[in-house]
C-alpha positions in Angstrom: -9.0 -127.8 -48.3 -6.6 -127.3 -45.4 -8.7 -125.5 -42.9 -9.6 -126.1 -39.3 -11.4 -124.5 -36.4 -9.9 -123.4 -33.0 -10.5 -126.8 -31.5 -8.3 -128.8 -33.8 -5.1 -126.9 -34.0 -2.0 -129.0 -34.7 1.0 -129.4 -32.4 2.5 -126.2 -33.8 -0.8 -124.2 -33.8 0.6 -121.3 -31.8 1.0 -117.9 -33.3 4.6 -117.4 -32.1 5.6 -120.9 -33.2 4.2 -120.2 -36.6 6.1 -117.0 -36.8 9.4 -118.7 -35.9 8.8 -121.4 -38.5 8.1 -118.7 -41.1 11.3 -116.9 -40.2 13.4 -120.1 -40.6 11.9 -120.8 -44.0 12.5 -117.2 -45.1 16.1 -117.2 -43.9 16.7 -120.4 -45.8 15.8 -118.9 -49.2 17.3 -115.4 -48.6 20.5 -116.3 -50.4 18.7 -116.8 -53.7 18.4 -113.0 -53.7 20.9 -111.5 -51.3 23.8 -113.9 -51.9 23.5 -113.5 -55.7 25.8 -110.5 -55.9 28.7 -112.8 -54.8 28.4 -114.9 -57.9 28.1 -112.1 -60.5 31.9 -111.3 -60.8 33.0 -115.0 -60.8 30.5 -115.9 -63.5 31.6 -113.0 -65.6 35.3 -113.9 -65.0 34.7 -117.4 -66.3 32.3 -116.8 -69.3 32.7 -113.0 -70.0 29.0 -112.6 -70.6 29.0 -109.1 -69.2 27.4 -107.9 -65.9 24.3 -106.5 -67.6 23.5 -109.9 -69.3 24.2 -111.8 -66.0 22.0 -109.4 -64.0 19.1 -110.2 -66.4 19.0 -113.5 -64.4 18.5 -111.6 -61.2 15.7 -109.6 -62.8 14.0 -112.8 -64.1 14.3 -114.3 -60.6 12.6 -111.3 -59.0 10.0 -111.0 -61.7 8.9 -114.7 -61.4 9.2 -114.6 -57.6 6.9 -111.7 -57.3 4.5 -112.0 -60.2 3.4 -115.5 -59.4 2.9 -114.9 -55.7 -0.8 -113.9 -56.3 -1.3 -117.5 -57.7 0.6 -119.0 -54.8 -1.3 -116.8 -52.4 -4.6 -118.1 -53.8 -3.4 -121.7 -53.3 -2.5 -120.8 -49.7 -5.9 -119.2 -49.0 -7.5 -122.3 -50.6 -5.4 -125.2 -49.3 -3.2 -123.9 -46.5 0.5 -123.1 -46.3 2.1 -126.5 -45.9 2.0 -127.9 -49.4 2.9 -124.6 -51.1 6.1 -124.2 -49.0 7.0 -127.8 -49.5 6.8 -127.4 -53.3 9.0 -124.3 -53.0 11.6 -126.3 -51.1 12.2 -128.6 -54.1 12.3 -125.7 -56.6 14.9 -123.7 -54.7 17.2 -126.7 -54.4 16.8 -127.5 -58.2 17.4 -123.9 -59.1 20.8 -123.5 -57.5 21.8 -127.1 -58.6 21.2 -125.9 -62.2 23.2 -122.7 -61.6 26.1 -124.9 -60.6 26.3 -126.4 -64.1 25.0 -123.5 -66.2 27.3 -122.9 -69.1 25.1 -120.6 -71.1 22.9 -117.6 -70.4 19.6 -119.3 -71.3 20.3 -122.1 -68.7 21.2 -119.4 -66.1 17.9 -117.7 -66.9 15.9 -120.9 -66.6 17.4 -121.6 -63.2 16.6 -118.0 -62.1 13.0 -118.5 -63.1 12.7 -121.9 -61.2 14.3 -120.3 -58.2 11.8 -117.4 -58.4 8.9 -119.7 -58.3 10.3 -121.6 -55.3 11.2 -118.5 -53.4 7.8 -116.9 -54.1 6.1 -120.0 -52.7 8.0 -119.6 -49.5 7.9 -115.8 -49.2 4.3 -115.2 -50.1 3.1 -118.1 -47.9 5.0 -117.1 -44.8 4.1 -113.4 -44.9 0.5 -114.1 -45.7 0.4 -116.6 -42.8 1.8 -114.1 -40.4 -0.8 -111.5 -41.3 -3.6 -114.0 -40.5 -2.1 -115.2 -37.2 -1.5 -111.7 -35.9 -4.4 -109.4 -37.0 -3.8 -106.9 -34.2 0.0 -106.6 -34.7 0.4 -107.0 -38.4 3.3 -104.6 -38.7 5.4 -106.4 -36.1 4.4 -109.9 -37.4 5.1 -109.1 -41.1 8.4 -107.3 -40.0 9.6 -110.3 -38.0 8.7 -112.7 -40.8 10.3 -110.5 -43.5 13.4 -110.1 -41.3 14.2 -113.8 -42.0 14.5 -112.9 -45.7 16.4 -109.7 -45.0 18.8 -111.0 -42.4 18.9 -114.7 -43.3 21.8 -114.3 -45.7 24.0 -112.6 -43.0 24.8 -116.0 -41.5 25.9 -117.5 -44.8 27.4 -114.6 -46.7 30.8 -115.4 -45.2 30.7 -119.2 -45.8 29.5 -118.7 -49.4 32.3 -116.2 -50.1 34.8 -118.6 -48.6 33.5 -121.6 -50.6 33.6 -119.6 -53.8 37.2 -118.6 -53.2 38.2 -122.1 -52.1 36.1 -124.4 -54.3 34.6 -122.3 -57.0 31.2 -120.7 -57.4 29.8 -123.9 -58.9 30.4 -125.9 -55.7 28.9 -123.1 -53.6 25.7 -123.1 -55.8 25.3 -126.8 -55.4 26.0 -127.2 -51.7 23.9 -124.2 -50.5 21.1 -125.1 -52.9 20.7 -128.5 -51.4 21.1 -127.2 -47.8 18.5 -124.4 -48.2 16.0 -126.6 -49.9 16.4 -129.3 -47.3 15.7 -126.9 -44.4 12.6 -125.5 -46.0 11.3 -129.0 -46.7 11.6 -130.0 -43.0 10.0 -126.8 -41.8 7.1 -127.0 -44.1 5.6 -129.9 -42.2 5.0 -127.7 -39.2 3.1 -124.9 -40.9 -0.6 -124.5 -39.8 -3.6 -122.6 -40.9 -4.7 -119.7 -38.7 -8.1 -120.3 -37.0 -11.1 -118.4 -38.4 -11.7 -116.8 -35.0 -8.5 -114.7 -35.3 -9.7 -113.2 -38.6 -12.9 -112.0 -37.1 -11.4 -110.6 -33.9 -11.9 -107.0 -32.9 -9.7 -104.7 -34.9 -8.6 -101.1 -34.7 -10.3 -98.1 -36.3 -7.7 -98.0 -39.1 -8.4 -101.7 -40.0 -11.3 -103.5 -41.7 -12.9 -106.8 -40.8 -14.4 -107.2 -44.2 -12.3 -109.5 -46.4 -12.0 -107.7 -49.8 -11.6 -110.1 -52.7 -8.6 -109.6 -55.1 -11.0 -108.3 -57.7 -12.3 -105.7 -55.3 -8.8 -104.7 -54.3 -7.8 -104.1 -57.9 -10.6 -101.5 -58.1 -9.3 -99.6 -55.1 -7.2 -96.4 -55.7 -5.5 -97.3 -52.4 -4.0 -100.4 -53.9 -2.5 -98.6 -56.9 -1.0 -95.8 -54.9 0.7 -98.4 -52.7 1.8 -100.2 -55.8 3.5 -97.2 -57.2 5.2 -96.4 -53.9 6.4 -100.0 -53.6 7.9 -99.8 -57.1 9.7 -96.6 -56.5 11.5 -97.9 -53.3 12.0 -101.4 -54.5 13.8 -100.3 -57.7 16.6 -98.7 -55.7 16.9 -101.4 -53.1 17.0 -104.2 -55.6 19.6 -102.4 -57.7 21.8 -102.1 -54.5 21.2 -105.7 -53.5 22.2 -107.0 -56.9 25.1 -104.7 -57.4 27.0 -104.4 -54.1 30.0 -106.4 -55.3 30.1 -104.6 -58.7 29.8 -101.2 -57.0 32.6 -102.0 -54.6 34.8 -103.2 -57.6 34.1 -100.0 -59.6 34.9 -97.9 -56.5 38.2 -99.9 -56.2 37.5 -100.8 -52.6 36.3 -104.4 -53.1 39.2 -106.0 -51.2 40.1 -103.1 -49.0 40.2 -104.2 -45.4 37.8 -102.4 -43.1 38.1 -102.5 -39.3 35.0 -101.7 -37.4 33.6 -102.9 -34.0 36.9 -104.9 -33.4 36.4 -106.9 -36.7 38.4 -106.6 -39.9 37.1 -107.9 -43.2 37.3 -107.0 -46.9 34.9 -104.1 -47.6 32.4 -106.0 -49.8 32.1 -109.0 -47.5 31.8 -106.7 -44.4 29.2 -104.6 -46.2 27.1 -107.6 -47.2 27.1 -109.0 -43.7 26.2 -105.7 -42.1 23.6 -105.0 -44.7 21.8 -108.2 -44.0 21.9 -107.6 -40.2 20.6 -104.0 -40.5 18.0 -105.1 -43.0 16.8 -107.9 -40.7 16.6 -105.6 -37.7 14.9 -102.8 -39.6 12.0 -104.8 -40.9 10.4 -105.7 -37.5 11.5 -102.4 -36.0 9.7 -100.3 -38.5 6.8 -102.7 -38.4 6.5 -102.2 -34.7 6.9 -98.4 -35.1 4.1 -98.4 -37.7 1.8 -100.2 -35.2 2.4 -97.3 -32.8 2.4 -94.2 -35.0 0.7 -95.3 -38.2 1.8 -96.8 -41.5 2.1 -93.6 -43.6 4.1 -91.6 -41.1 6.5 -94.5 -40.7 6.9 -94.9 -44.4 7.7 -91.2 -44.9 10.4 -91.3 -42.1 12.0 -94.4 -43.6 11.9 -93.2 -47.2 13.5 -89.8 -46.3 16.3 -91.6 -44.3 16.9 -93.8 -47.3 17.2 -90.8 -49.6 19.7 -89.2 -47.1 21.9 -92.4 -47.1 21.9 -92.5 -50.9 23.1 -88.9 -51.0 25.9 -89.6 -48.6 26.9 -92.7 -50.6 27.1 -90.6 -53.8 29.4 -88.1 -52.1 31.7 -90.4 -50.0 31.0 -94.0 -51.0 34.6 -94.5 -52.3 35.7 -94.5 -48.6 35.6 -98.2 -47.6 34.4 -97.6 -44.1 31.7 -95.1 -45.3 30.7 -97.6 -47.9 30.2 -100.3 -45.3 28.3 -98.2 -42.8 26.1 -96.2 -45.1 25.0 -99.2 -47.2 24.1 -100.9 -43.9 22.1 -98.0 -42.8 20.4 -97.8 -46.2 19.3 -101.4 -46.1 18.1 -100.9 -42.5 15.6 -98.4 -43.7 14.9 -99.9 -47.1 13.7 -103.3 -45.9 10.7 -101.9 -44.1 8.7 -101.9 -47.3 8.5 -105.7 -46.9 6.8 -105.3 -43.5 4.9 -102.0 -43.9 3.3 -102.7 -47.2 1.9 -106.2 -46.4 0.7 -104.8 -43.0 -0.9 -101.8 -44.7 -2.7 -103.9 -47.3 -3.9 -106.3 -44.5 -5.3 -103.4 -42.5 -6.9 -101.9 -45.6 -8.4 -105.0 -47.2 -8.9 -107.5 -44.4 -7.4 -110.9 -43.5 -9.6 -113.3 -45.4 -7.7 -113.0 -48.7 -4.5 -111.6 -47.1 -2.2 -114.0 -48.9 -3.7 -113.3 -52.3 -3.9 -109.6 -51.8 -0.4 -109.3 -50.3 0.8 -111.3 -53.3 -0.7 -108.9 -55.8 1.0 -106.0 -54.0 4.3 -107.8 -53.9 4.4 -108.0 -57.7 5.5 -104.4 -57.4 8.9 -105.7 -56.4 9.0 -107.5 -59.8 8.1 -104.3 -61.5 10.9 -102.5 -59.7 13.3 -105.3 -60.7 12.9 -104.3 -64.3 15.0 -101.3 -63.6 18.0 -103.3 -62.3 19.6 -104.0 -65.7 18.8 -100.4 -66.7 20.7 -99.2 -63.6 23.6 -101.5 -64.5 23.8 -100.1 -68.0 23.4 -96.5 -66.7 26.2 -97.0 -64.2 28.4 -98.2 -67.0 27.9 -95.1 -69.1 27.3 -92.4 -66.4 28.7 -93.9 -63.2 27.0 -95.1 -60.0 26.4 -91.6 -58.6 23.8 -91.0 -61.3 22.0 -94.2 -60.2 22.2 -93.1 -56.5 20.7 -89.7 -57.3 17.8 -91.2 -59.3 17.0 -93.7 -56.5 17.2 -90.8 -54.0 14.5 -88.9 -56.0 12.3 -92.0 -56.0 12.5 -92.2 -52.2 11.5 -88.6 -51.7 8.6 -88.9 -54.2 7.4 -92.0 -52.3 7.5 -90.1 -49.0 5.3 -87.3 -50.4 2.8 -89.9 -51.8 2.6 -91.6 -48.4 1.6 -88.4 -46.5 -0.3 -86.4 -49.1 -2.0 -89.1 -51.2 -2.2 -92.5 -49.5 -3.1 -91.3 -46.0 -6.2 -89.3 -47.1 -7.2 -92.1 -49.5 -7.1 -94.7 -46.8 -9.1 -92.5 -44.4 -11.9 -92.3 -47.0 -11.6 -96.0 -47.6 -12.1 -96.9 -44.0 -15.1 -94.6 -43.7 -16.7 -96.1 -46.8 -15.9 -99.7 -45.6 -17.4 -99.0 -42.1 -20.6 -97.6 -43.7 -20.9 -100.4 -46.1 -19.8 -103.5 -44.3 -20.6 -102.9 -40.6 -23.1 -105.2 -39.0 -26.6 -104.2 -40.0 -25.4 -101.9 -42.9 -28.0 -101.8 -45.7 -27.2 -103.9 -48.8 -27.8 -101.4 -51.5 -26.2 -101.9 -54.9 -22.5 -102.4 -55.1 -21.1 -101.0 -51.8 -17.5 -101.9 -52.5 -16.2 -98.5 -53.4 -13.0 -97.0 -52.1 
């Protein structure tokens, strides 16, 4: 077991230091998801496997990354964050090294699965750790940590694109795989377990001090409503993340020069850079807003703004400047699901099993990824505007669920939890009802 009391914190046992370390780790694995789109067209140009078949690798990556996080979260809750992240560092390096020599789809898929396990080790650990170190500001802490994953690729999108152009995508896979894995390995040594006193600190009225076990969480309607909402939003966001380059190519604007803010770049590279920046800023921003006005209100605002941006993209996305700006705005409001949902589940179900419970909810991202190849096939037959309109509908449905279903459900959950688990509450039967 990797646990300690307040009196034996390590040299890095400070909440803000732990947050910074988590952000660095997250940024170092961000390219496995957000840099992927740069490789799709070069791989297809070389092997002619078809985009849909290549994007299956992306779906497998996301599925494995998300669906194994509950297991990795259990290991974190049991043994602490260091060893789980260290294992992830080796796996992400191995995954992209295999990608660099993959000459068949099965090998590409195996590499995607290995990368998914490694990224899940890093992502689930760092977000769960942040929730434990900042029980009173979970929205902000989860948002800052998730921003590393959202914005981390912004720094390296340009160098990866340049390396692919100059040396081939194979060289880019190998070099960046080794660099990313090496950084995570070094950072993993500094991760510490949050002291138990933080988990029992005084909390707000819309939080619980009781640590719901994963089995109890799975019996809660709150969890399943959040899961459905997460799937609805993630499906559109993952489709966009995996398909930026193909969308730009189909819109015939891939290499159109766009000049904004005194900078001129090809549309797809500019969009990818700006997307990562807006995504990274949006996660802590909306996390902070949710700490102030409430999780459900913040979700509804972000989901509606996302729907509006998808509508604009469907109408004017063939304009290179509009494509760059609107996709950036979309990712700025999309990425909040990776701060708001972990924070909401932490408030709802407590900190004791935060990593495990956040991991179970995060599997919704994997469920949403199942629709990415479907979207690629739909775009081929019906065009991208059809995909945009479906994603817009998903956003609006999730906004309605947040306000009219999740909010009253959570209110009843907190009332029941307070009555059942407050100090001195009678132990009558099974009180774990929500």
